[in-house]
Rosetta silent file (secondary structure, phi, psi, omega in degrees, C-alpha in Angstrom):
SEQUENCE: MLTAGLPRDARLRRPGDFAALRTNSGRAGGRCFHLRFRDNDLGHARLGLAISKRVSKRAVERNRIKRLLRESFRRVRHQLPAVDMMVMAREQAAGVPGAELLIELDGLWKKLLASHAAAPEPLKRAGQTTTIER
SCORE:     score description
SCORE:     0.000 S_00000001
   1 L     0.000  131.899 -179.562    0.000   -0.006    0.006 S_00000001
   2 L   -87.090  131.197 -179.615    1.333    3.375   -0.985 S_00000001
   3 L  -112.492  162.406  179.175    1.280    6.076    1.714 S_00000001
   4 L   -91.363    3.737 -177.283    1.615    9.851    1.514 S_00000001
   5 L   -74.646 -174.499  179.523    4.116    9.957    4.329 S_00000001
   6 L   -97.311  114.784 -175.981    7.834   10.601    4.244 S_00000001
   7 L   -66.085  158.257 -178.929    9.723    7.356    3.595 S_00000001
   8 H   -56.234  -39.924 -176.460   12.677    6.285    5.768 S_00000001
   9 H   -74.197   -2.209  178.264   15.178    6.778    2.962 S_00000001
  10 H  -103.424    9.143 -179.323   14.161   10.422    2.661 S_00000001
  11 E  -121.843  147.520  170.668   15.152   11.231    6.249 S_00000001
  12 L   -81.495  128.479 -176.724   18.467   11.781    7.989 S_00000001
  13 L  -125.627  -22.816 -174.470   18.646    9.327   10.872 S_00000001
  14 L   -92.909  141.156  175.780   22.294    8.839   11.881 S_00000001
  15 H   -57.691  -31.695  179.503   24.177   11.228   14.172 S_00000001
  16 H   -66.197  -31.745  177.503   27.089   11.146   11.729 S_00000001
  17 H   -65.578  -45.459  179.947   24.879   12.550    8.935 S_00000001
  18 H   -65.532  -42.771 -179.358   23.920   15.510   11.153 S_00000001
  19 H   -62.953  -37.336  176.721   27.532   16.035   12.251 S_00000001
  20 H   -63.115  -36.030  178.480   28.721   16.137    8.636 S_00000001
  21 H   -70.085  -30.336 -179.733   26.230   18.914    7.919 S_00000001
  22 H   -74.527  -26.788 -173.335   27.476   20.972   10.849 S_00000001
  23 H   -92.692  -44.449 -171.626   31.117   20.845    9.687 S_00000001
  24 L  -141.464   91.020 -177.020   31.139   21.187    5.898 S_00000001
  25 L  -156.625  164.901  173.245   27.956   22.375    4.225 S_00000001
  26 E   -81.124  162.762 -177.970   26.195   25.143    2.356 S_00000001
  27 E  -133.218  147.899  170.262   23.857   27.478    4.198 S_00000001
  28 E  -148.426  152.840 -177.692   20.633   29.314    3.505 S_00000001
  29 E  -149.542  164.498  175.460   18.389   31.204    5.882 S_00000001
  30 L  -145.809 -163.068 -177.430   15.239   33.126    6.402 S_00000001
  31 L   -71.402  -38.839 -176.910   13.375   34.786    9.177 S_00000001
  32 L  -108.966  -15.038 -176.112   12.174   31.553   10.814 S_00000001
  33 E  -136.156  155.233  174.782   14.467   28.821    9.495 S_00000001
  34 E  -128.730  130.878 -173.528   18.116   28.094    8.864 S_00000001
  35 E  -118.591  130.837  171.944   19.045   25.426    6.284 S_00000001
  36 E  -117.739  137.327 -176.154   22.356   23.508    5.999 S_00000001
  37 E  -147.514  155.232  173.631   22.919   21.283    3.017 S_00000001
  38 E  -155.878  151.784 -177.069   25.539   19.189    1.194 S_00000001
  39 E   -64.223  149.990  171.882   25.522   16.880   -1.795 S_00000001
  40 L  -128.963  166.621 -179.515   24.972   13.149   -1.377 S_00000001
  41 L  -102.928   19.883 -176.457   25.486   10.200   -3.731 S_00000001
  42 L   -87.187  -19.200  179.833   22.075    8.655   -3.141 S_00000001
  43 L    88.123    4.940  175.274   20.281   10.327   -6.061 S_00000001
  44 L  -150.552  161.930  179.010   17.527   11.918   -3.895 S_00000001
  45 L   -79.351  147.274  173.764   17.184   14.565   -1.188 S_00000001
  46 E  -128.156  147.740 -175.867   17.086   13.704    2.524 S_00000001
  47 E  -119.157  138.026  170.177   15.765   15.844    5.350 S_00000001
  48 E  -127.886  145.792 -178.041   16.819   16.201    8.986 S_00000001
  49 E  -118.159  142.438  176.691   15.130   18.424   11.538 S_00000001
  50 E  -135.850   95.247 -179.862   16.586   20.246   14.548 S_00000001
  51 L  -118.524  103.262 -174.587   13.845   22.035   16.534 S_00000001
  52 L   -87.119  169.237  176.394   15.144   22.829   19.999 S_00000001
  53 L   -68.372  -14.941  176.649   13.377   23.867   23.187 S_00000001
  54 L   -65.703  -30.998  179.145   14.811   27.333   22.603 S_00000001
  55 L   -66.304  -47.574  177.174   12.246   27.726   19.814 S_00000001
  56 L  -159.573  139.827  178.158    9.398   26.934   22.178 S_00000001
  57 L   -74.316  -19.283 -176.103    9.091   25.316   25.578 S_00000001
  58 L   -89.006  121.045  178.921    5.822   23.721   24.469 S_00000001
  59 H   -59.731  -34.041  179.382    6.185   20.354   22.684 S_00000001
  60 H   -58.268  -41.540 -178.675    2.914   20.995   20.896 S_00000001
  61 H   -71.484  -43.046  177.788    4.388   24.038   19.164 S_00000001
  62 H   -62.492  -41.383  178.978    7.658   22.278   18.238 S_00000001
  63 H   -67.114  -33.303  175.049    5.743   19.335   16.825 S_00000001
  64 H   -62.214  -44.379  179.211    3.543   21.674   14.736 S_00000001
  65 H   -63.522  -42.955  177.310    6.617   23.176   13.219 S_00000001
  66 H   -62.316  -39.858  177.108    8.081   19.737   12.485 S_00000001
  67 H   -62.420  -44.026  179.544    4.823   18.577   10.818 S_00000001
  68 H   -64.357  -40.339  177.394    4.815   21.668    8.612 S_00000001
  69 H   -62.510  -47.752  179.989    8.468   21.133    7.663 S_00000001
  70 H   -63.938  -40.178  179.424    7.941   17.496    6.741 S_00000001
  71 H   -64.867  -43.437  179.425    4.817   18.270    4.706 S_00000001
  72 H   -64.388  -40.714  178.514    6.550   21.057    2.776 S_00000001
  73 H   -65.817  -40.803 -178.838    9.543   18.822    2.083 S_00000001
  74 H   -59.638  -35.618 -178.803    7.331   15.909    1.033 S_00000001
  75 H   -69.629  -32.518 -172.853    5.695   18.077   -1.602 S_00000001
  76 H  -113.848    0.488 -170.290    8.919   19.256   -3.230 S_00000001
  77 L   -61.883  -30.615  179.989   11.415   16.486   -2.507 S_00000001
  78 L   -76.186  -15.686  179.263   11.299   15.011   -6.053 S_00000001
  79 L   -92.928  -17.480 -176.345   12.196   18.453   -7.474 S_00000001
  80 L   -80.461  152.364  175.995   15.176   19.008   -5.179 S_00000001
  81 L   -69.445  168.962  178.728   18.781   18.016   -6.051 S_00000001
  82 L   -74.457   89.519 -179.550   20.442   15.044   -4.364 S_00000001
  83 E  -135.475  151.980  164.003   21.416   16.732   -1.125 S_00000001
  84 E   -92.062  135.547  179.697   21.312   16.035    2.593 S_00000001
  85 E  -138.927  146.990  177.523   19.789   18.940    4.441 S_00000001
  86 E  -122.825  123.342  179.437   19.156   19.899    8.012 S_00000001
  87 E  -105.663  128.652  176.187   16.507   22.553    8.790 S_00000001
  88 E  -114.969  134.656  178.128   16.732   24.362   12.114 S_00000001
  89 E   -86.588  144.963  174.821   13.967   26.538   13.397 S_00000001
  90 L   -94.310  167.273 -175.660   14.638   29.973   14.889 S_00000001
  91 H   -61.999  -29.828 -178.104   12.882   31.337   17.925 S_00000001
  92 H   -67.531  -18.883 -175.919   10.631   33.542   15.720 S_00000001
  93 H   -65.012  -26.656 -173.254    9.040   30.431   14.145 S_00000001
  94 H   -63.002  -38.321 -173.244    6.931   29.660   17.263 S_00000001
  95 H   -95.866    1.255 -174.749    4.453   32.510   16.914 S_00000001
  96 L   -89.285  134.343  177.789    4.072   32.454   13.138 S_00000001
  97 L   -60.150  152.347 -176.925    0.898   30.990   11.509 S_00000001
  98 H   -57.560  -38.743 -178.089    1.374   27.784    9.485 S_00000001
  99 H   -63.375  -38.695  178.154    0.578   29.377    6.127 S_00000001
 100 H   -69.142  -36.577  177.562    3.384   31.944    6.594 S_00000001
 101 H   -63.281  -43.157  177.134    5.812   29.199    7.600 S_00000001
 102 H   -61.167  -39.839  178.633    4.966   27.233    4.446 S_00000001
 103 H   -63.616  -43.626 -179.397    5.562   30.314    2.297 S_00000001
 104 H   -64.621  -39.333  178.780    8.970   30.828    3.888 S_00000001
 105 H   -62.830  -40.276  176.918    9.843   27.158    3.397 S_00000001
 106 H   -60.276  -37.010  177.253    8.929   27.409   -0.287 S_00000001
 107 H   -67.254  -38.922  178.929   11.370   30.327   -0.534 S_00000001
 108 H   -65.014  -40.095  178.690   14.099   28.211    1.138 S_00000001
 109 H   -62.783  -39.293  178.916   13.584   25.361   -1.337 S_00000001
 110 H   -64.993  -40.505  176.330   13.871   27.862   -4.207 S_00000001
 111 H   -60.772  -41.773  178.053   17.101   29.249   -2.730 S_00000001
 112 H   -61.690  -45.630  176.845   18.460   25.703   -2.501 S_00000001
 113 H   -62.319  -42.193 -179.176   17.626   25.001   -6.133 S_00000001
 114 H   -67.907  -40.922 -177.039   19.135   28.269   -7.318 S_00000001
 115 H   -73.439  -32.347 -179.251   22.364   27.839   -5.390 S_00000001
 116 H   -72.347  -35.657  177.056   22.781   24.233   -6.439 S_00000001
 117 H   -69.225  -33.172 -175.324   22.243   25.169  -10.129 S_00000001
 118 H   -80.479  -24.484 -177.630   24.696   28.096   -9.832 S_00000001
 119 L   -72.947  135.347  177.038   27.601   26.174   -8.221 S_00000001
 120 L   -64.026  147.018 -174.645   30.230   24.828  -10.584 S_00000001
 121 H   -58.456  -42.786  177.819   30.266   21.036  -10.833 S_00000001
 122 H   -59.731  -34.860  179.433   33.838   20.522   -9.444 S_00000001
 123 H   -69.556  -37.164 -179.278   32.944   22.469   -6.302 S_00000001
 124 H   -63.163  -44.071 -176.489   29.789   20.376   -5.796 S_00000001
 125 H   -72.078  -32.861 -177.754   31.730   17.132   -5.937 S_00000001
 126 H   -75.158  -10.446  179.246   34.537   18.423   -3.718 S_00000001
 127 L    75.260   28.937  179.402   31.979   19.287   -0.956 S_00000001
 128 L   -67.307  152.593  179.316   32.926   22.939   -0.829 S_00000001
 129 L   -79.359  137.638  178.093   30.825   25.250    1.372 S_00000001
 130 L  -126.759  131.465  177.786   28.260   27.497   -0.244 S_00000001
 131 E  -116.789  134.368  179.323   26.514   30.352    1.536 S_00000001
 132 L  -107.695  129.422  178.395   23.290   31.930    0.340 S_00000001
 133 L   -74.492  147.967  178.421   22.553   35.477    1.425 S_00000001
 134 L   -74.266    0.000    0.000   19.230   36.251    3.042 S_00000001
């Protein structure tokens, strides 16, 4: 049976995957989110989430943000390049309505597509860091 959820192979699950994104990765940001990304050899995009208690003390609010992030990624993941990415929420994300968060996430995915298309191929393979201005 086919489900509409996010499959296991589309998620970052190992601590080493998250650590690699912290050390050598490209960056993009917005008002509510910060994105770190790097190329992978899997042929598809993978998502990792880092939503800390600093964003909101209430688990209900953090879970709402995670649900919105997963849904937004699920909709565009087939259009994204083969990258591992980690999305971190900023403190401002807690009070923002869901529709506005989805609009900002769409902008982040577009920044990712634009930066990946603009980077020269040798730099992509070498794992060089790319920073996208806000």
